[in-house]
C-alpha positions as CSV (number, residue, x, y, z in Angstrom):
1,M,62.3,133.4,33.2
2,A,63.5,136.8,33.0
3,G,62.4,139.8,34.8
4,E,61.0,143.0,33.5
5,G,62.7,146.8,33.8
6,S,65.5,148.3,31.8
7,N,68.5,146.5,30.8
8,K,68.5,144.3,33.8
9,S,67.0,141.0,33.6
10,V,67.2,138.3,35.9
11,Y,67.2,134.5,34.9
12,Y,67.3,131.0,36.8
13,A,69.3,128.1,36.1
14,K,68.6,124.6,37.5
15,T,71.4,122.5,38.9
16,S,71.4,118.9,38.4
17,D,70.5,118.3,42.1
18,D,67.7,121.0,41.7
19,W,69.1,124.5,43.1
20,K,68.0,127.3,41.2
21,L,70.5,129.4,40.5
22,A,70.0,133.5,40.0
23,I,71.4,135.7,37.4
24,K,71.4,138.8,36.9
25,R,72.0,140.3,33.2
26,Y,73.1,143.7,32.3
27,Q,72.3,143.9,28.2
28,P,73.9,146.8,26.8
29,I,72.1,149.3,23.9
30,G,74.2,149.9,20.4
31,R,77.6,147.7,19.5
32,K,78.8,144.8,21.8
33,S,81.0,141.7,21.5
34,K,79.3,138.6,20.3
35,Y,80.6,136.7,23.2
36,P,78.5,137.0,26.9
37,V,80.9,137.5,29.6
38,V,80.0,135.5,33.4
39,L,81.4,137.3,36.2
40,C,81.8,135.1,39.2
41,H,82.2,135.8,42.6
42,G,84.2,134.2,45.0
43,F,84.5,132.4,48.1
44,A,82.1,133.4,51.1
45,A,80.9,136.0,48.6
46,N,77.9,136.6,46.2
47,S,77.0,139.1,43.1
48,Y,78.4,142.2,45.2
49,S,81.9,141.3,44.9
50,V,81.7,142.3,40.9
51,D,78.3,143.9,41.1
52,F,78.3,146.2,44.0
53,G,75.6,148.4,44.9
54,L,72.1,149.5,43.3
55,E,71.9,149.7,39.4
56,D,72.2,153.1,38.4
57,T,73.4,154.4,41.9
58,D,76.8,156.3,41.7
59,E,78.0,153.4,43.6
60,W,77.3,151.2,41.6
61,H,79.1,153.0,39.0
62,Q,81.6,153.6,40.9
63,Y,82.0,149.9,42.0
64,S,80.7,147.1,39.7
65,L,82.7,145.5,37.5
66,A,79.5,144.4,36.1
67,A,78.6,148.3,35.3
68,Y,81.6,149.1,33.5
69,L,81.9,146.2,31.5
70,S,78.1,146.5,30.3
71,K,78.6,150.4,29.6
72,G,81.7,150.0,27.7
73,G,84.1,152.4,30.1
74,N,86.5,154.4,28.5
75,G,84.3,154.0,25.4
76,K,85.5,150.7,24.7
77,L,83.5,147.4,23.5
78,K,80.6,146.9,25.5
79,F,79.6,143.5,26.7
80,D,76.8,141.1,27.6
81,V,77.4,140.4,31.2
82,W,75.8,138.0,33.2
83,V,76.5,137.9,36.8
84,P,75.3,134.6,38.8
85,E,75.1,133.4,42.5
86,L,76.1,130.2,43.6
87,R,74.0,127.9,45.6
88,G,72.9,129.5,48.9
89,R,73.8,132.8,47.9
90,N,70.3,135.3,48.1
91,E,68.0,134.5,45.4
92,S,70.1,131.3,45.1
93,Q,69.0,130.1,48.3
94,T,66.6,127.2,46.9
95,F,66.4,125.5,50.2
96,D,65.9,126.6,54.0
97,P,69.0,125.4,55.5
98,D,67.0,124.6,58.7
99,T,64.6,122.4,56.7
100,Y,67.1,121.0,54.3
101,P,70.0,120.8,56.0
102,E,71.1,117.9,53.9
103,K,71.5,120.2,50.7
104,Y,74.2,122.3,52.5
105,N,76.6,119.8,52.2
106,W,78.4,120.9,49.0
107,C,82.2,121.4,48.2
108,L,83.8,123.4,45.3
109,D,83.4,120.2,43.2
110,D,79.4,121.2,43.2
111,Y,80.2,124.2,42.0
112,V,82.5,123.2,39.0
113,D,80.3,119.7,38.0
114,K,76.6,121.0,38.8
115,D,76.8,124.7,39.1
116,I,79.3,126.1,36.5
117,P,77.6,123.8,33.5
118,A,73.8,125.1,34.8
119,I,75.2,128.7,34.1
120,I,76.4,128.4,30.8
121,S,73.8,126.2,29.8
122,C,71.5,129.1,30.8
123,I,73.0,131.6,28.9
124,K,73.2,129.6,25.7
125,R,69.6,128.5,25.7
126,E,68.9,132.3,26.1
127,Y,70.7,132.9,22.9
128,R,69.4,130.8,21.2
129,K,65.5,131.6,22.3
130,E,67.3,135.2,21.0
131,K,68.3,133.5,17.9
132,K,72.0,134.7,18.1
133,R,74.8,132.3,18.1
134,A,77.3,132.1,21.6
135,S,78.8,128.6,21.0
136,K,81.3,130.3,24.1
137,V,81.1,132.3,27.0
138,L,83.7,134.6,28.5
139,W,84.8,134.1,32.1
140,V,86.0,136.4,34.8
141,G,86.4,135.5,38.1
142,K,87.2,137.2,41.3
143,S,89.2,134.8,43.8
144,M,87.5,131.3,43.7
145,G,85.3,132.7,40.9
146,G,88.7,132.4,38.9
147,M,89.6,129.1,40.4
148,L,86.6,127.8,39.6
149,A,87.5,128.5,35.8
150,Y,90.7,126.9,36.3
151,A,88.7,123.8,37.3
152,Y,86.1,124.0,34.9
153,G,88.2,124.5,32.1
154,Q,90.1,121.3,32.7
155,T,87.2,119.7,31.5
156,H,86.0,118.5,28.4
157,A,83.1,120.5,28.5
158,G,85.2,123.7,30.1
159,R,87.2,123.5,26.8
160,R,84.4,123.1,24.6
161,N,82.5,126.4,26.3
162,L,85.1,128.5,27.2
163,K,85.9,131.4,24.9
164,G,88.5,132.8,27.8
165,V,89.1,133.4,31.2
166,V,90.6,136.3,33.4
167,T,91.2,136.3,36.5
168,L,91.4,138.7,39.6
169,G,92.9,137.3,42.7
170,S,93.0,133.6,42.1
171,P,95.4,131.5,43.2
172,S,96.3,127.9,41.5
173,K,98.6,126.8,44.5
174,F,99.3,127.5,48.2
175,D,102.6,127.7,48.7
176,Y,102.8,131.4,50.5
177,S,98.7,132.4,50.4
178,S,98.4,131.1,53.9
179,P,99.1,133.9,55.9
180,G,96.3,135.7,55.1
181,F,93.7,133.2,56.0
182,K,94.3,134.1,59.9
183,F,91.4,136.4,59.5
184,F,89.4,133.4,59.5
185,S,90.7,132.1,63.3
186,P,88.9,134.4,65.2
187,V,85.6,134.8,63.3
188,L,84.7,130.8,62.8
189,P,83.0,128.9,65.6
190,R,84.8,126.2,67.3
191,N,82.3,123.5,66.3
192,I,81.9,123.7,62.3
193,L,81.2,120.3,61.5
194,S,78.1,120.6,59.2
195,G,75.4,122.9,58.7
196,P,76.0,126.1,56.5
197,L,77.7,129.1,57.7
198,N,76.8,132.6,57.5
199,L,80.2,134.6,57.7
200,A,78.2,138.1,58.3
201,R,76.2,137.0,61.2
202,Q,79.5,135.3,62.5
203,L,81.1,139.0,62.0
204,K,78.2,140.9,63.9
205,K,79.3,138.5,67.0
206,V,83.0,140.6,66.9
207,N,83.3,143.8,68.2
208,G,83.0,146.3,65.1
209,T,86.2,148.3,65.1
210,A,88.4,144.6,65.8
211,V,86.7,143.3,62.2
212,Y,87.0,146.2,60.2
213,D,91.0,146.4,61.3
214,M,90.9,142.3,60.5
215,I,90.0,142.9,57.0
216,I,91.8,145.9,55.8
217,E,94.8,143.8,57.7
218,S,94.1,140.8,56.1
219,F,92.2,141.5,52.8
220,A,93.2,144.9,51.4
221,N,95.4,147.7,51.3
222,K,93.6,150.3,53.4
223,H,95.2,153.2,51.7
224,N,92.4,151.9,48.8
225,M,89.2,151.3,50.4
226,E,86.2,153.6,51.6
227,K,85.5,152.4,55.2
228,R,81.8,152.8,54.1
229,I,82.3,150.6,51.2
230,V,84.0,148.1,53.4
231,D,81.4,148.2,56.2
232,E,78.7,147.5,53.4
233,Y,80.2,145.0,51.8
234,L,80.3,143.2,55.5
235,R,76.9,143.3,55.9
236,T,75.7,142.4,52.4
237,G,78.6,140.6,50.3
238,F,79.0,138.4,53.0
239,N,75.5,137.4,54.2
240,N,75.3,133.9,52.5
241,D,74.9,130.6,53.9
242,V,77.6,128.6,52.7
243,S,78.8,125.2,53.1
244,V,81.3,124.3,56.1
245,K,82.4,121.8,53.6
246,V,83.9,124.7,51.5
247,F,85.9,126.1,54.6
248,K,86.9,122.3,55.0
249,Q,88.5,122.2,51.2
250,F,90.2,125.3,51.4
251,A,91.9,124.1,54.9
252,I,93.1,121.2,52.7
253,F,94.2,123.3,50.1
254,L,96.2,125.5,53.2
255,R,97.5,122.1,54.7
256,H,99.0,121.0,51.4
257,G,99.8,123.8,49.5
258,I,97.6,122.8,46.3
259,F,94.2,122.8,44.6
260,C,92.6,119.9,44.7
261,R,89.2,118.1,44.5
262,Y,87.8,116.7,48.0
263,P,89.4,113.9,49.2
264,A,87.2,110.8,50.1
265,Y,89.1,110.4,52.9
266,P,90.5,113.8,54.5
267,W,92.4,112.2,57.4
268,L,94.2,109.7,55.1
269,F,95.3,111.8,52.6
270,D,96.7,114.3,55.3
271,L,98.5,111.5,56.7
272,S,99.9,110.8,52.8
273,K,102.2,113.4,53.6
274,K,103.7,111.7,56.0
275,I,103.5,108.1,54.8
276,K,104.4,108.5,51.5
277,F,102.9,105.3,49.7
278,L,99.3,106.3,50.6
279,K,99.6,109.1,48.9
280,K,98.6,107.5,45.5
281,R,95.7,105.5,46.9
282,F,94.3,108.5,48.5
283,S,95.1,111.4,47.3
284,P,91.8,113.4,44.8
285,Y,92.5,115.2,41.5
286,N,95.1,117.6,41.9
287,Y,94.3,120.7,39.7
288,T,97.3,122.0,40.3
289,E,99.5,119.4,38.8
290,N,96.7,119.0,35.8
291,F,97.2,122.6,34.7
292,D,98.6,121.4,31.1
293,N,94.9,120.3,30.3
294,F,93.4,123.5,30.6
295,K,93.4,124.8,26.9
296,T,91.5,128.2,27.3
297,P,93.2,131.7,26.9
298,L,93.9,133.0,29.9
299,Y,95.0,136.6,32.0
300,V,95.4,136.4,35.3
301,V,95.3,139.4,37.7
302,A,97.3,139.9,41.0
303,G,97.6,142.6,43.4
304,G,101.2,143.1,44.5
305,K,100.0,143.5,48.0
306,D,97.6,140.5,48.4
307,K,97.8,138.7,51.3
308,I,94.8,136.2,51.1
309,A,96.0,135.2,47.4
310,H,99.9,136.0,47.1
311,P,101.1,137.2,43.8
312,D,103.2,134.4,43.5
313,D,100.6,132.1,43.8
314,V,98.6,133.8,41.3
315,I,100.9,134.8,38.4
316,G,102.9,130.7,38.5
317,V,99.6,129.3,36.8
318,V,100.7,131.0,33.7
319,D,103.7,128.9,33.2
320,H,101.9,125.7,34.1
321,V,98.5,125.9,31.2
322,G,98.4,124.4,28.4
323,S,97.2,127.3,26.6
324,R,98.2,128.4,23.7
325,W,98.1,131.9,24.7
326,A,98.3,132.6,28.7
327,D,99.7,136.0,30.1
328,G,98.6,137.9,33.2
329,E,100.0,140.6,35.3
330,I,100.9,142.2,39.2
331,I,98.8,145.4,40.0
332,P,101.2,147.1,42.7
333,E,99.7,148.7,45.3
334,Y,97.1,146.2,45.7
335,G,95.7,143.6,48.2
336,H,92.5,141.2,47.9
337,L,89.2,143.2,48.2
338,D,90.5,146.3,47.0
339,L,91.3,144.3,43.4
340,N,87.3,144.8,43.0
341,L,86.1,147.2,45.4
342,G,89.0,149.4,45.6
343,K,88.5,153.2,45.4
344,N,90.3,153.1,42.2
345,A,89.7,150.2,40.8
346,K,87.7,151.6,38.3
347,R,90.8,153.2,36.9
348,D,93.5,150.6,37.8
349,V,91.4,147.5,37.5
350,Y,88.5,147.2,35.4
351,P,90.1,148.5,32.0
352,V,92.7,145.9,32.7
353,V,89.9,143.2,32.6
354,Q,88.0,145.0,29.5
355,R,91.4,145.2,27.3
356,E,92.0,141.4,28.0
357,L,88.4,140.5,27.2
358,I,88.7,142.7,24.0
359,K,91.6,140.6,23.1
360,I,90.4,137.4,23.9
361,S,86.9,138.3,22.0
362,R,89.1,139.1,18.7
363,R,91.3,135.6,18.6
364,L,90.1,133.1,16.5
C-alpha cells in the first residue's frame, strides 16, 4: 500500500514466509527510463547505504544515490527508483526478535529465494496497476546487494526478471578480501550462536574513537569521508537486527574463498578442504563456479583501495559470467564505504552508475 506525500511513496512486499519488506519509491517528474531501478543495500546495512539522509535535505542531495538517479543528475535520464530494505531492517522488522526469535535464523539464501522475488513482484504489480510495462527491472547492488544479484541472476527467474545489473564493491570470490573483515573481530560478541545481531548497538560498547579509526582503516579511504557522515551512518545505517547465520555464512565464504549457498553441514564442508572425497557430497551450490549461468548485462564498479571487497575479487566476475555484455572499472583512491558515501562520490561514482544504467536501458 502506498504512502502519501511528494514523489516518495512507501510500499510493502510480502515474502513467502510472511515478512513484510518496506520499499521506498521515488517517482521522477518528466522523461524517465521505462525500466524501474532497484537499489539494494549491503551486508549489515539498510537503505541508508544507497539513500542517505532525509529527503530534500542538503545531505540527501549530496549522499543519496537514490536522489541522484531519480532527479536525473547532470541533466541525464531519470529513473523510477525503488529502495527496499531486506528482512530485519527498520520498517521491515515485521517480527519482534524477542517474541519470534525463530524468525531471525535466515541466511543469504533467504534473501535470494524469498526477499528478491517479493520485491520484484511488488514492483511489477504496481506497474500493472498504473498500466505501465515493466517486464524487467534494473538492479543496483552495493556490496552484498550486488552479490544477491549475482546469485538471483543465475536462476531462471533472475534471467527472466533482470534487465541489467550494476554492482558497487560486490565480490564474487574471496581470495584477497579477507583482511578487511578483521574489523569485526573486536566488535562481535564472543558467543554468537543464535538470535539477531545489531551492529549499531555493539559498536556503542566500543570506544568511540577506536570505532571510528577501525571504520576508516578497514572500510574507507579516510581522505574521501566526512567524520559526521561516518558517525551518522554508524548510528543509523547499521541499526538493524540481522540474523547471526548471515555472519556465519560470510565466515564460510572467507574460509573457502568462494561465494556459495549455506551448506547443510558446515563442519563437513570445512572438513572437505582436507578430505577431498567429502567435497562432492557436502559442498553446497557454488555461485563462484557457476557464473556462466548469469546471462544478464552486467557492469561492476570496484574501489582501487577497497579492503573489504578487493578490486581483484570484484572485477574478476566479468570474465566468468555468461552475459553477452559484461564490463567494469576500478575507481582509484576509493575504498568500500566511500564508494557510496564518499564526499565526492556524487562526482566520481554516481555518474558511472547512471551512465551504465542508461546504456543497459537502451540495449535490446
